[in-house]
N, C-alpha and C positions, 0 to 999 in steps of 0.2 A: 798475298794470301798463303797461309801454310797449307802444305800438301800432306796427305796420309798415304804411306807406302804399304801396299799389300803384296806379299810374296806368294807365288804359285809354283809348285814343282811340276817340271815338264821336260827335263834334259836327260842326258845319258851319262852313266858312271860305270867304272870297271869294277868287277868283283873278283877278289882273290880266291884262288882254290877252285875255280871253275873254268872250264874251257869254253871259250866263246865270249861273246859280248852280250852283256845284259843291258836292258833298257833302264836308264836312270831318268827320273822325272826332271824336266827343265823348270827353272824358276823364272817367272815373269813378274814384273812390278807394275801396278796400276795406281795412279794418283787421283784422288777424289777431293773436290773442294770442300772445305770446312764451312758449315752453315752457321752464321751468326744470328743471334736473337734480333739484331737490328735489321737484318735482311728479311724478316718475316713480314707478311702483309698486315697493315694496320687494321684494327677492327672497324667495321662500318659504323657511322654515326647513327644515333638513335633517331628514327623518323619522328617528325612532329605529329601531334594529334590533329586531325583535320577539324577545323571549326569554320564557322561563318563569321566574318568580321564586319565591323561597322565603325563609324566615326561619330563622336559626340557633336551634335549640331546646336547652335544657338538660334532660338526661335522666340518670337513674341507669342506667349501663350496666355489665353484668357483665363481669368479666375471667375467661376460661375457656380450658380446653384441649379440643381436639377429639379424638375417637376414634371407632372403629367397634366396636360390641358386638353380642352375641347374647343373646337372652332365654333364660333357663333356669328351669325350674319349681323352685319352692322345695323340693318333694319329688315324686318319681315312684315309683310302685309298680306292678309287674306282678303281677296277681292270678293265682295258680296253685292247683291243687288239691293237697292233701296226702294224699289217699286216692284209691283207685281206685273208680270207680263210674260210673253213668249219670246225666247231668244230667236232672233231672225238672222243674225250674222255673228261669226267668230272671226276676229281680225288678227289672230296671232297663231304662231306655231309653238308647240310645246318645247320648253328649253330655250326659247329665243331670248336674246338680250335686248332689252327695250330701254327707252328713255322716258322720263316723266312727261305725261301728256299724250303719249301714244294711245290710239284707240285699241280697245281690247274686245269688248262685246257690245252688240247693239240689240236692244229690246224693242219690240213693236211699239212705236210712239203714237199711234193714231188716236187712242182714247185720251191720252194726255194732251195731244194737240187740240182735240175737241174741247176739253175742259178749259184750256187756255183761251180759246176763242169765245167760249161762253162768258168767262170772266171779263174779257175785253169788251164784249157787247153790253154787259151789265154796267160797266163803267161808262160807256158811251151814252147809254140811256139816262143814267143819273146826271151826267154832265149836261145833257140837253135840258133836263128838268131844272137843274140848278140855274141855268141861264134864264129860263122863264121866271123862276122864283125870285131871282135877284132883280129882274126888271120890275116885277110887281112890287118888291120891297122899295125900290127907288120911287115908284109912283106913290106908294103909301106914305113914304117919308115926306113928300111934298104936300099931300092932302091932309095929313094929320094935323099940321099946324094951322090950316085954314078951317078946320072943323068938318071938312067933307069926308073924313075917314076917322073911325074911332081908334083910340089908342090900343084897344084890345086887338083889333084886326092887324094893326101894325106889328104888335108883339107876336101874334100868331104867324104872320108872314116871315118875320125875322127868325123865328124858331124853325120854320119850314126850310129856310135857306141853310141854317146850321145843320139840320138833319141831312139834307142832300150833300152837303160838304163832307159830313162824316161818312155817309154811304159811299161817296167816291173814294175816300181813304180805304174803306173796307174792300171796295172793288179792286183797288190797286194791290192790296194785300193778297186777294184771291188770285190776281194775275201773277204776282210774284211766286206764290206757292205752286200754281200750275206750271209756271216756267221752270221752277226748280225740278218738279217731277218730270217734266219733259226732258230736261237736261240729264236727269238720272238714267234715262233710257240709253244714253250714249256713255258707256262705262269706259273710262280712260285710266291709264296707269298713274297712280299718285306719286310714285318714286321711280327712280332708275334702278334697274337690277336685272335679274334673270328669272324668267318664268319657270314654274314647275309643270306638273302634269295637269292637263285640263280635266276638271271634275264634272263638268256638265257640257253636253253637246248641244249644237244648234237644233231648234225645234222643241226643246223642253220648256215647260212653263215654270218659272221661278217666282218665289215670293220673298218679300222683305223679311218675313219671320223665319225663313229657313236657317237652320243652324250651320249647315255645311256651306262652304264657299264655292266660288266658281273656279278659282285658280289662285295660286300664291306667288308672290314676288319676294325674292330675297336680294338684298343689296350686298354684294361680295367685294366691292371696291370702294372704300377700304373694308376691312373685316376685323373681327375681334377674336382673341384667344383667351379664354378663361382658364386659370390654373391656380394651384394652391402651393403654399410653402409652409414649412414648420414654423411655429410661432417664435422660436429662438432666433430665427433669421430676420425678424421684423426690424429690430433696431439697426442692424447693419444695412438693410435695404433703405431705410429712411436716411441714414447717414450718407450713403452713396448717391441717393436721388437728390439730396440737397446740393450736391456738387454738379449736377447736370442730369440730362435724360439718360436712363439706363436702357441699354440695348437688350432685346429679347430675340432669341433664335428658336425657330420651330423646326424640329427634325421629324423624319418619317418614323414608322414603326421599328425600323432597324437601328434607330439612334445614330445613323451614319449619314443619311441623305439629308442635306440641308434644304428645306422647303422654302423658307422665307425668313426675313429679318425685319423686326419692327422695334417699337419702343414701349416701355411701360407707361401706361396712362392712368390707371386707377388702382389704388390700394383700398380695400374695403375698410369701412369705419368700425369694424368689430371683429374680434377673433372668435372663431367657432369653438366654443368650449367643449363640444362633444368630441371633436377630432384634434383640437389643439393646433389648428392650422389657420392661416390667413388667406383670404381670397384676393387674387390680383387679376388685372385685365391688361392685355397688351393690344396695341393697334398696329395692323400691318397694311401697307398699301395694296398688296395682293394684285398687282397689275397683270401678272401672268396667271392668276387664279389657280395657283398650286395649293392653296388652302381652300377647303370646301366645308360649308356649314355641316356640323354634326361630326366631323372627323376628329379622332383622337390623335394627339401629337405629343412628342417629347419636347419639353421646353427647357431652355437654358437661359437663365437670367444672368447677364454678364455684369459683374461688379467692378472689375478692373482688369488690367493686362500686365503680366510679368514681361518685362522687356529683356530680350536676349537671354532667355533662360536656357541652361543646358538641357538637351533632350536626347533620349535614346529610344529605340524600339522597346516596346513593353517587355518582351521576353528577354531582353538583355539583363534586367534586374531579377535576381534570384532572392529567395527568402531562406535564411538560415536560422540557427538557434539564437543568434544575437541580432537578428534583424535583416535588413536588405543588404545585398552586396552585389558586386559586378566584377568580372575579370577584365583587367586592363592589359592590352598587348604592349609589351615594351619593345625597344629597338632591336633586341637580340632574339626576338620571336619567342620569348618566354612570357608567362602571364603572372600578373600580380592580383591576388584576391583583395579587393578593396571595399570596405564598408561604405555605403552611400545612404543619404537621407532623401527620401522621395517626397516631393511636395504633393503631387497628384498624378493620376494615370488617366489619360483622356485621349480618345481617338487613336488608340494603339500606340501612344507615346507615353513614356515616363518622364515627368518633369523633375529634375534633380535639384535639390537645394544645396547639398554638400557632397563632396567626394569625387566629382568628375568636373573636368574643364572642357570647354569647347575645343575641338581639334584632336582630342585623345582618341586612340583606337581601342575598341572594346570588342569582346566576344558577344555576338548576337545569338548564335545557336551553337550547340555542341558542348555546353558547359558541364554536362553530367560526367564526363571522363576527366575533367581537369582537377588539378590540385595546385597548390602554391608553387610557383617556379616551373611548372610543366612547360615543355616546348610545344609550340603549336604550328600548324601549317594552315594558312588561310585558304580555304577552298571557295570556289565560286558558288554562289547560292543557286540552288536548283529552281527551275521555273515553278512559281506558285508557292515557294517556301514562305513561311511567315517572316515578317520583317523585311 
């Protein structure tokens, strides 16, 4: 390394013409190292822009149509009395799940039991009279041939027997009617389901002509969901249904919580010209009773499934003047702004048709500071951050 010499005066010299000794500065040399440009510290590398990264994932994504539907009970029965009388016993609890044939309400049966016994007694009397009349008819038959009995008497006796036989049939009809009314005093569940709120308490007198019921039963297993679709989807629905049963998913009000999954069972036979929609009905097993009659739900009618479709979190895809795009992270930690084609956005995921491949790294959050070729630094996502 070359040295630079610097001379400093600091010694002694003699001066002519003067007596004595004068102080003369002496000279000292100092050497300083020469600084090269190569020895200067290199400038610090540009720090990367912090972003949240993610990976393109291949998933099976359903293709579906959205609709809004209402839950309808599979069967609904309003329990009413078919005879007049006083309620003497209530055999159920409100909201109870029951089976067909279970006892519900008992009405005072005494008057109907008495009517049944009266009808039975009338039949017994007529049967006794019939026995006697048939015996007389037998004797008349033997005597009419010998002339000891007139033909007129024989015909009258034969008519009396026929009248008694008819009376017995009427008595039996009265017995059957009385038995039916007596049976109506014991009200039982006609279907299986869940009971509602009790509308009449024990001790009240009810009438067959009353408009209000005693309690309602709704069958919730299985259960229906009615919903509508725009008429332009009808031909596509028919086409897919010809290939097999179409799945229907019912979601809660947040359109995120899956409540139940069933199948499409009914397509209405006409389009509503007022709204331009077609009415459809799906059936759900509803074994866990997550669907409740009268409830509004978001409905997804699954048409088919995209197999191994590239997907990214929804916020990965940005919208620019020329359409959708996303930032792809390259191996040197720089980004490439790449246009993409989005098939659909569902459940917080963007399904990509073109532009991205499974396994590629993309910027999920932090795109607002990026430009083409910018260097990035992948930061750990904060708790609760989107995506």
